Each structure stands twice: as C-alpha cells, then as structure tokens.
C-alpha positions in Angstrom: 0.5 0.3 0.2 1.8 3.6 -0.9 1.0 6.5 1.3 0.2 9.2 -1.0 -2.2 12.4 0.3 -5.4 10.9 -1.2 -5.2 7.5 0.8 -4.6 9.8 3.9 -7.9 11.8 2.3 -9.9 8.4 2.1 -8.4 6.8 4.9 -8.8 9.4 7.9 -10.8 12.3 6.3 -11.3 14.1 10.1 -7.7 14.9 9.8 -7.8 15.9 5.8 -10.5 19.1 6.8 -10.1 22.7 5.9 -6.8 20.5 4.0 -6.4 21.6 -0.1 -5.3 17.8 -1.1 -2.8 19.1 -3.5 -0.8 21.8 -1.8 -1.1 21.8 2.7 -1.4 17.7 3.7 2.1 15.9 3.8 1.9 12.6 4.2 3.9 10.9 7.1 3.2 7.2 7.0 6.6 6.0 8.9 8.0 7.8 11.3 11.7 8.1 12.0 13.1 5.2 15.2 14.6 6.5 18.2 18.0 6.8 18.4 17.8 4.1 21.2 16.4 1.8 18.3 18.9 2.7 16.3 21.6 1.8 18.5 21.2 -1.5 19.3 19.9 -2.4 15.7 23.6 -0.9 14.8 25.1 -3.5 17.9 23.5 -6.3 16.8 24.5 -5.8 13.2 28.2 -5.8 14.5 27.8 -7.8 16.7 26.8 -10.5 14.5 28.6 -9.6 11.5 31.6 -10.1 14.3 31.1 -12.8 15.0 31.2 -14.2 11.1 34.3 -12.4 10.6 35.1 -14.0 13.4 34.7 -17.7 12.5 35.8 -17.6 8.9 39.1 -16.2 10.0 39.4 -18.2 12.9 40.5 -21.8 11.5 43.6 -19.6 9.7 44.7 -17.4 13.0 44.7 -20.5 15.0 48.0 -22.3 14.2 49.7 -18.3 13.9 48.6 -18.0 17.5 49.6 -21.6 18.9 53.0 -20.9 16.4 53.8 -17.8 18.4 53.3 -18.9 20.9 55.0 -22.7 21.1 58.2 -20.3 19.8 57.8 -18.0 23.5 58.2 -21.3 25.4 53.8 -20.8 26.4 52.3 -24.7 27.6 48.8 -24.6 28.9 48.2 -25.8 32.0 48.5 -29.4 32.4 50.1 -29.2 29.5 53.5 -29.9 30.9 
C-alpha cells in the first residue's frame, strides 16, 4: 500500500478537513525510529558481523597463534 495524499483523504478524512488535498497535506506514513532503537539495531548488526568474520578467520588465525605461543615457550596448564 502506497502512502499518498489521496489515501490520507480516504483513510482519515477528519484529519484532512479544511486542507487543500494537493497543497497542504503532507503524508507521513513512516516515522523515524528513536536514537536508542537505532543504536540497539546497529550494535546487534556489528555483533553478528563480528562473529561471522571471527568464524571465517578463526581457522586461519589459530595455527599462527599456536606457533607464536610455542615459540615463546607457553604451555597451557596441564600440558607440561
């Protein structure tokens, strides 16, 4: 359904009383979300993208980290 001036005049005629349909009615079908909503959605998307990137590179990073740890003499607890 498209938001138009005509739809406003049909759906909510009491809101459009006294207004010239072509000039004075400004259709506002969608309101912007609050800043808090935008921050929550952005944080969620960053978290999901970060986890997907980590999953993709984890297999390539683990051997490098293990090699560096072994090079500097790190032994995990219980593996002496």
